C-alpha positions in Angstrom: -54.1 -42.2 -8.2 -56.0 -39.3 -7.8 -54.1 -36.5 -5.8 -55.9 -34.2 -3.7 -55.1 -30.3 -3.1 -54.9 -31.4 0.3 -52.1 -33.9 0.1 -50.1 -31.0 -1.9 -50.9 -28.7 1.1 -49.6 -31.3 3.8 -46.4 -31.5 1.9 -45.7 -28.0 1.6 -46.0 -27.4 5.0 -43.7 -30.4 5.9 -40.9 -28.3 4.0 -41.6 -25.1 6.8 -42.1 -27.2 9.7 -41.4 -25.9 12.9 -38.4 -27.2 15.2 -40.8 -27.3 18.2 -40.2 -30.7 20.8 -42.8 -33.3 19.6 -45.4 -34.0 22.3 -46.7 -37.2 23.7 -50.5 -37.7 23.7 -52.4 -40.6 25.6 -55.9 -42.0 24.8 -57.7 -44.4 26.5 -61.0 -46.6 25.9 -62.8 -44.3 28.9 -60.5 -41.4 28.2 -62.5 -38.0 28.6 -61.5 -34.2 28.7 -58.8 -32.5 26.5 -55.8 -32.7 28.9 -54.8 -36.1 26.9 -51.9 -36.7 29.8 -51.2 -39.9 31.4 -52.7 -39.0 34.2 -56.0 -38.1 32.5 -56.0 -39.6 29.0 -58.8 -38.5 26.5 -60.9 -40.1 23.7 -58.8 -41.3 20.9 -60.7 -39.3 18.2 -59.5 -36.2 20.7 -56.2 -37.2 21.3 -55.5 -37.4 17.4 -57.6 -34.2 16.3 -55.3 -32.0 19.0 -52.3 -33.5 17.7 -49.6 -31.5 15.8 -46.7 -32.3 13.3 -44.2 -35.0 14.4 -46.5 -35.5 18.1 -46.9 -39.4 19.4 -50.3 -40.6 20.5 -50.0 -43.4 22.6 -53.0 -45.3 22.9 -54.1 -47.8 26.2 -54.9 -51.3 25.4 -58.8 -52.1 25.0 -61.2 -52.1 22.2 -62.2 -48.5 20.8 -65.3 -48.4 18.9 -64.8 -45.8 16.5 -67.7 -44.1 14.3 -65.2 -42.0 12.2 -62.0 -42.0 10.2 -59.4 -41.0 11.6 -57.1 -39.2 9.0 -54.9 -36.3 8.1 -52.1 -36.3 10.7 -48.6 -36.2 10.3 -48.1 -38.1 13.8 -46.8 -41.6 15.3 -49.5 -43.7 16.6 -48.8 -46.3 18.6 -50.0 -48.7 21.5 -47.2 -49.3 24.3 -47.1 -53.2 24.7 -46.8 -55.8 21.3 -48.1 -58.3 24.1 -51.2 -56.2 24.4 -52.2 -54.2 21.4 -55.1 -52.0 21.4 -58.0 -53.1 18.9 -59.5 -50.4 16.5 -62.8 -51.8 15.6 -64.4 -49.2 12.9 -68.0 -49.6 12.7 -68.8 -47.3 9.8 -71.9 -47.7 7.3 -72.2 -47.8 4.5 -69.1 -49.5 3.7 -67.1 -48.5 0.5 -66.7 -44.9 1.0 -63.5 -42.6 0.0 -60.5 -41.8 1.8 -58.9 -44.0 4.5 -60.1 -45.3 8.1 -56.8 -44.7 9.1 -54.3 -42.2 7.3 -51.2 -40.6 7.8 -49.4 -38.1 5.8 -45.9 -36.7 6.5 -42.2 -37.7 7.4 -43.7 -38.8 10.9 -46.0 -41.0 10.0 -45.9 -44.6 11.5 -48.4 -46.9 13.0 -47.2 -49.4 15.7 -48.4 -52.4 18.1 -52.2 -51.9 16.7 -55.0 -54.1 15.6 -57.2 -52.7 13.5 -60.5 -54.6 12.4 -63.5 -54.2 9.9 -61.6 -51.6 7.6 -63.9 -50.5 5.1 -63.1 -47.6 3.0 -61.1 -47.0 0.0 -58.0 -47.8 1.6 -57.7 -49.1 5.7 -54.4 -47.9 6.5 -52.9 -44.9 4.2 -49.3 -43.9 4.9 -48.1 -40.9 2.6 -44.5 -39.6 2.3 -43.4 -43.5 3.0 -44.1 -44.5 6.3 -43.6 -47.3 8.8 -45.7 -49.9 9.9 -44.6 -52.2 13.1 -46.1 -55.0 14.6 -49.8 -54.3 13.2 -52.5 -56.5 12.0 -55.3 -54.9 9.8 -58.2 -56.3 8.5 -61.5 -55.5 6.6 -63.0 -55.2 3.0 -62.0 -52.1 1.5 -62.3 -51.2 -2.3 -58.4 -50.3 -3.0 -55.8 -51.7 -0.1 -56.2 -52.8 3.2 -52.4 -51.3 3.8 -51.3 -48.6 1.5 -48.1 -46.8 0.8 -47.4 -43.8 -1.5 -44.1 -42.0 -1.8 -43.9 -38.4 -3.1 -40.6 -37.3 -2.4 -37.3 -38.4 -4.1 -35.0 -40.9 -1.4 -38.0 -41.7 0.8 -37.9 -45.4 2.1 -40.7 -46.6 4.2 -40.4 -50.0 6.9 -42.9 -52.7 7.1 -41.9 -55.5 9.7 -44.1 -58.2 11.7 -47.4 -56.7 9.6 -50.5 -58.8 9.0 -53.0 -57.0 6.1 -55.7 -59.3 5.3 -58.0 -58.5 2.5 -61.3 -60.1 2.5 -62.9 -58.7 -0.3 -61.9 -58.2 -3.8 -59.4 -55.4 -3.0 -55.8 -55.4 -2.2 -54.0 -56.5 1.0 -51.2 -54.5 0.6 -50.3 -51.6 -2.0 -47.1 -49.3 -2.6 -47.0 -46.5 -5.2 -44.1 -44.2 -5.9 -44.5 -40.8 -7.9 -41.3 -40.1 -7.0 -38.1 -42.3 -6.4 -37.7 -44.5 -2.9 -38.1 -47.9 -1.7 -39.6 -50.0 0.6 -38.2 -52.6 3.3 -40.7 -55.6 4.2 -39.5 -58.0 6.8 -41.3 -60.6 8.6 -44.9 -59.9 7.2 -48.3 -61.5 5.8 -50.1 -59.9 2.6 -53.3 -62.3 2.4 -56.3 -61.5 0.1 -59.5 -63.7 -0.3 -60.1 -63.1 -4.1 -57.8 -60.0 -5.2 -54.2 -59.0 -5.3 -52.1 -59.8 -2.3 -49.5 -57.2 -2.8 -49.0 -54.7 -5.9 -45.9 -52.6 -6.2 -46.5 -49.5 -8.6 -44.3 -46.8 -10.1 -45.4 -43.6 -12.2 -42.5 -43.0 -14.9 -40.3 -41.5 -14.2 -40.1 -42.8 -10.7 -38.3 -45.7 -9.6 -38.7 -47.8 -6.8 -36.4 -50.6 -4.6 -38.2 -53.3 -2.6 -36.6 -55.5 -0.6 -38.8 -58.3 0.3 -37.6 -60.8 3.0 -39.4 -63.4 4.8 -43.1 -62.5 4.1 -45.8 -64.6 3.3 -47.9 -63.3 0.2 -50.8 -65.2 -0.1 -52.4 -64.4 -3.3 -51.3 -62.7 -6.6 -48.1 -60.6 -6.6 -48.2 -57.5 -9.1 -45.6 -55.4 -10.0 -45.2 -52.6 -12.5 -42.2 -51.5 -14.6 -39.9 -49.2 -12.6 -40.2 -51.4 -9.5 -37.4 -53.7 -8.6 -38.2 -56.4 -5.9 -35.1 -57.8 -4.2 -36.8 -61.2 -3.3 -35.1 -63.6 -0.2 -36.8 -66.3 1.9 -40.6 -65.6 1.1 -43.2 -68.0 0.2 -45.6 -66.7 -2.6 -49.0 -68.7 -3.3 -49.2 -68.6 -6.3 -46.8 -66.2 -8.3 -47.6 -65.2 -11.7 -45.2 -63.2 -14.1 -44.2 -59.9 -12.9 -44.2 -56.9 -15.4 -41.4 -55.6 -13.2 -38.2 -56.9 -12.2 -38.2 -59.7 -9.3 -34.3 -60.5 -8.5 -34.7 -63.7 -6.6 -31.9 -63.8 -4.0 -32.3 -67.4 -2.8 -34.7 -69.3 -0.2 -38.2 -68.3 -1.7 -41.0 -71.0 -1.8 -43.4 -70.7 -4.9 -46.7 -72.8 -4.9 -48.7 -73.4 -7.7 -52.2 -73.3 -6.0 -53.7 -70.7 -3.4 -53.4 -71.2 0.2 -56.4 -72.1 2.3 -56.8 -68.6 4.9 -58.3 -68.8 8.2 -58.9 -65.7 10.9 -56.9 -65.8 13.8 -57.8 -64.6 17.3 -56.0 -61.3 16.5 -58.0 -61.1 13.2 -55.1 -61.4 11.1 -54.8 -64.1 8.2 -53.3 -67.4 9.0 -52.1 -70.5 7.1 -51.5 -74.2 8.1 -47.9 -74.7 9.2 -48.0 -77.5 6.8 -47.3 -75.0 3.6 -43.7 -74.9 4.9 -43.4 -71.5 6.6 -41.5 -72.9 9.7 -38.1 -72.3 10.0 -37.8 -71.3 6.5 -36.9 -67.6 7.1 -33.5 -65.9 7.3 -32.0 -64.2 10.2 -31.1 -61.5 8.0 -34.7 -61.1 7.2 -36.2 -61.4 10.9 -37.5 -57.7 12.2 -34.6 -55.7 14.1 -36.7 -55.8 17.6 -36.5 -59.7 17.8 -40.2 -60.3 18.4 -42.9 -61.4 16.0 -46.3 -59.6 15.5 -47.7 -60.3 19.1 -44.6 -60.2 20.8 -43.3 -63.7 21.3 -39.3 -64.4 20.6 -38.2 -64.4 17.1 -36.7 -66.8 16.6 -38.0 -69.9 18.0 -36.4 -73.2 16.2 -33.7 -73.5 13.9 -34.7 -70.3 11.7 -37.5 -67.6 11.7 -40.6 -68.6 10.3 -41.9 -66.6 7.3 -44.7 -64.6 7.9 -45.5 -62.5 10.8 -46.0 -64.6 13.7 -43.4 -67.1 14.9 -44.6 -70.7 15.7 -44.6 -71.5 19.3 -45.7 -74.5 21.7 -46.8 -75.6 24.8 -44.4 -74.9 27.6 -42.3 -77.8 29.3 -41.3 -77.8 33.5 -38.8 -79.8 35.0 -38.5 -79.7 38.8 -35.1 -79.7 40.0 -33.9 -80.6 43.6 -34.2 -78.4 46.7 -30.8 -76.6 47.8 -30.6 -74.9 51.0 -32.1 -76.7 53.4 -32.8 -75.5 57.0 -34.5 -76.0 59.9 -37.5 -73.6 58.3 -37.3 -73.9 54.7 -35.3 -74.7 51.3 -35.0 -73.2 48.1 -36.8 -74.7 45.2 -35.7 -74.9 41.8 -36.5 -76.0 38.4 -35.9 -75.6 34.6 -38.6 -73.7 32.5 -38.9 -73.8 28.8 -41.4 -71.5 27.2 -42.1 -73.1 23.8 -41.3 -69.4 22.3 -44.4 -68.1 24.0 -44.8 -65.5 26.6 -45.3 -68.0 29.9 -45.6 -67.4 33.5 -44.2 -70.1 36.4 -44.8 -70.8 39.8 -44.2 -73.6 42.5 -47.1 -75.5 44.0 -46.1 -76.6 47.1 -47.6 -78.7 50.3 -47.6 -81.4 53.2 -48.4 -83.7 50.2 -48.9 -84.4 46.9 -51.7 -82.3 46.7 -50.1 -79.3 47.5 -52.6 -76.8 48.5 -50.1 -73.4 47.9 -48.4 -71.7 45.5 -45.6 -69.0 45.3 -46.7 -65.9 43.2 -46.7 -66.2 39.4 -43.6 -64.9 37.5 -43.7 -63.7 33.8 -41.2 -65.2 31.4 -40.5 -63.9 28.1 -40.7 -66.3 25.0 -37.4 -68.2 24.9 -35.4 -70.5 22.6 -34.4 -72.4 25.6 -34.7 -73.4 29.0 -34.2 -71.2 31.5 -33.1 -72.0 35.4 -36.0 -70.6 38.0 -36.0 -70.7 41.9 -38.4 -69.6 44.9 -37.9 -69.9 48.9 -39.8 -71.9 50.7 -39.7 -70.9 54.0 -41.7 -70.5 57.6 -41.7 -74.5 58.6 -40.9 -75.9 62.0 -38.0 -78.2 62.1 -38.2 -81.9 60.8 -41.4 -80.8 58.1 -42.0 -83.0 55.1 -42.6 -80.3 52.2 -43.8 -81.4 48.6 -43.3 -79.1 45.5 -43.3 -79.2 41.8 -43.0 -76.2 39.0 -45.7 -75.4 36.8 -45.2 -73.4 33.7 -48.0 -72.1 31.5 -48.7 -70.1 28.0 -51.5 -69.7 25.6 -51.1 -73.2 24.5 -51.7 -75.0 27.7 -50.0 -76.1 31.3 -47.1 -78.4 32.4 -46.7 -79.6 35.9 -43.0 -80.4 36.8 -42.8 -84.0 38.6 -43.4 -84.0 42.3 -40.3 -83.6 44.5 -40.0 -83.0 48.3 -37.5 -81.9 51.3 -37.4 -82.2 54.9 -36.7 -79.1 56.9 -33.5 -80.0 59.1 -33.5 -80.8 63.0 -30.3 -79.8 65.1 -28.9 -82.3 67.1 -29.5 -81.9 70.9 -26.5 -80.4 72.8 -24.2 -83.0 74.9 -25.4 -82.6 78.7 -22.5 -80.8 80.5 -19.7 -82.4 82.3 -20.2 -82.4 86.5 -17.5 -80.4 87.8 -14.3 -82.4 88.9 -14.5 -83.4 92.7 -17.7 -81.0 93.7 -21.5 -81.7 94.1 -23.7 -81.8 91.4 -25.1 -78.3 90.9 -29.0 -78.0 91.6 -31.4 -76.8 89.0 -31.9 -73.0 88.5 -34.6 -71.5 90.9 -38.0 -71.7 89.6 -37.2 -75.1 87.7 -35.2 -76.8 84.6 -36.0 -73.6 82.6 -34.8 -70.7 84.6 -36.8 -68.1 87.0 -40.4 -68.7 87.2 -42.2 -66.3 84.6 -46.2 -66.3 83.5 -46.4 -67.3 79.7 -48.3 -65.0 77.6 -51.8 -65.4 77.1 -53.7 -64.9 73.8 -57.0 -63.2 73.0 -59.1 -61.3 70.4 -57.9 -63.6 67.3 -59.2 -62.4 64.0 -59.0 -63.5 60.7 -59.6 -61.6 56.9 -59.1 -62.7 53.4 -55.0 -61.0 54.2 -54.5 -59.9 57.7 -54.6 -62.3 61.1 -55.3 -60.2 64.1 -54.6 -61.5 67.8 -53.6 -60.0 71.6 -50.9 -60.7 73.3 -50.4 -60.1 77.4 -46.7 -59.8 76.7 -44.1 -59.5 74.2 -42.3 -62.5 72.7 -42.2 -65.4 70.1 -45.6 -66.5 68.8 -46.3 -69.3 66.1 -49.2 -68.3 64.0 -51.0 -71.4 62.4 -53.9 -71.0 59.7 -55.7 -74.1 58.6 -58.9 -74.3 56.1 -61.4 -76.6 56.6 -62.2 -79.3 54.2 -63.9 -82.4 53.5 -61.8 -85.6 54.1 -61.6 -89.2 53.8 -61.0 -91.6 57.1 -57.6 -93.5 56.3 -55.7 -95.3 59.0 -57.5 -94.2 61.8 -57.1 -90.1 60.8 -58.9 -87.6 58.6 -56.9 -86.8 55.6 -57.6 -84.6 53.0 -55.6 -86.3 50.3 -57.4 -89.8 50.9 -59.6 -90.8 48.0 -61.4 -93.3 50.0 -63.3 -94.2 53.2 -65.9 -92.4 55.2 -66.2 -88.3 54.6 -64.9 -86.1 58.1 -63.9 -83.0 58.4 -60.2 -82.2 57.6 -57.5 -79.3 58.2 -55.2 -78.1 55.5 -52.5 -75.7 56.6 -52.0 -72.8 54.4 -49.9 -70.6 56.5 -47.8 -70.9 59.2 -44.7 -68.5 60.7 -43.4 -67.7 64.1 -43.3 -64.2 64.7 -41.8 -61.6 67.4 -44.9 -60.3 69.1 -45.4 -57.0 70.8 -47.7 -56.9 74.0 -50.9 -55.9 73.2 -52.9 -55.6 69.5 -50.9 -57.8 66.6 -51.5 -58.0 63.0 -49.8 -60.1 60.2 -50.2 -59.6 56.4 -50.8 -62.9 54.7 -48.5 -63.3 51.8 -50.4 -63.4 48.4 -52.5 -65.2 47.1 -55.0 -63.8 49.6 -57.4 -66.5 51.6 -60.3 -67.9 49.7 -63.6 -67.7 51.3 -64.0 -70.6 53.7 -64.0 -71.7 56.9 -60.6 -71.7 58.7 -58.8 -72.9 62.2 -56.1 -70.3 63.5 -54.1 -71.4 66.5 -51.9 -68.8 68.4 -49.1 -70.4 70.4 -46.9 -68.1 72.5 -43.3 -69.6 73.2 -44.0 -71.5 76.6 -47.5 -71.1 76.6 -50.7 -72.6 76.2 -51.9 -72.4 72.2 -55.5 -70.7 71.8 -57.5 -72.1 68.6 -60.2 -70.3 67.1 -62.6 -71.1 64.0 -63.4 -68.4 62.1 -65.1 -67.9 58.5 -63.7 -65.7 55.9 -66.2 -64.2 53.5 
């Protein structure tokens, strides 16, 4: 490969680089200005152009439509979250120009947690003086290689883990070159080319290189020149022609005689059918040390890690457990959630019938290799109330509903009547009746309702029960209107969405509703003060 004076200038400057503290610069899709701070991010080109050697450019999630190459920096470029990687969409014309779409040169060169698509220069990603790639998907049509590494200084070893390099043209998917002695550690990655070389290792004498290649899918020819020693373990090659260099097979490799059928995944990376034998075919020693796969799911799901960048995951399962801690106002719903290895969310649906009508706030659950216990408190009910509930777990593969279960809030036993005093008259009831001294019950006024708040005014302080019911269409069944009935004449039914007893102050009161907030519709609000008369009002929430 031709080496430009610009690259040599970069290498010389590295030897005399200052020891100043690296800065972190921030970019977002809508970023502007030059501050490039977390509070005021700038555009991605501006964040990189203003960087110094050793800086970190942190990219917020989103799709970046780029009309220029980003090359010539000794920095680390990264997304913050492998589960929500930024997409760098290069929109340069014409294709086939010189240079690299993303080119980093120097000891700090690294790319993490990114998706790059429509790469179309000589090189897509080009890392000079070694470099690191982690949780990266890169695809396009380049004349040389999608992912390329070059080592110019003795003793430099680059690392590649959870990477998918997909060449749609005749160039190579992955390419590594050594002008000086060095090495490359490749784990849990995929290199695929439609018509060209999947992975090429080149060493220019007298340089030598050692490559540790583990748990990696090579979909296309593997090429290696003399001076390169490939230590190979638990990889899948399809096909594997003779290598001019030396390949030390350390066990677990799978070699197929025919090329693989490739498809484009949702993250624009190369995918293959599970039937080719990648599932559970890797070795724990070859898994990426960060414990995840390319898009942040757990590694490992199953008996062993998969070969390639993406770990196979499946639909979740939910198992509803028995309620515990039943009281006069509620209980704790329990269950067991299995994620199928993919990032998931879980929640409980609950309500007066198996139609439910309410749910707890959804909670995240990382990809797990085994079921984990979950629970949530369901409270705010009067004594003797029947409550149905079930656990629900969802991920990108689907939704699993646990079985329906129920509990009934407890009813306290009535205290025994007091024994009459021995030898004396039966005591008279207190003045004002059996409930004590006479006092006027509180009255309710100014009832209001929004998507998140209930408002009312009361004439005096005391306990107040608040009930909110949503109006819906039901069916007549057994002489009453039921929202869950499927047959019968239509009627207007009310389904409870909120009930709670609170301590109110004299005057105006506001109660915040728990999330999720109320939907648009018509509701009946009933406010009942202790010992007083209920006040009902029908309100339409828009």
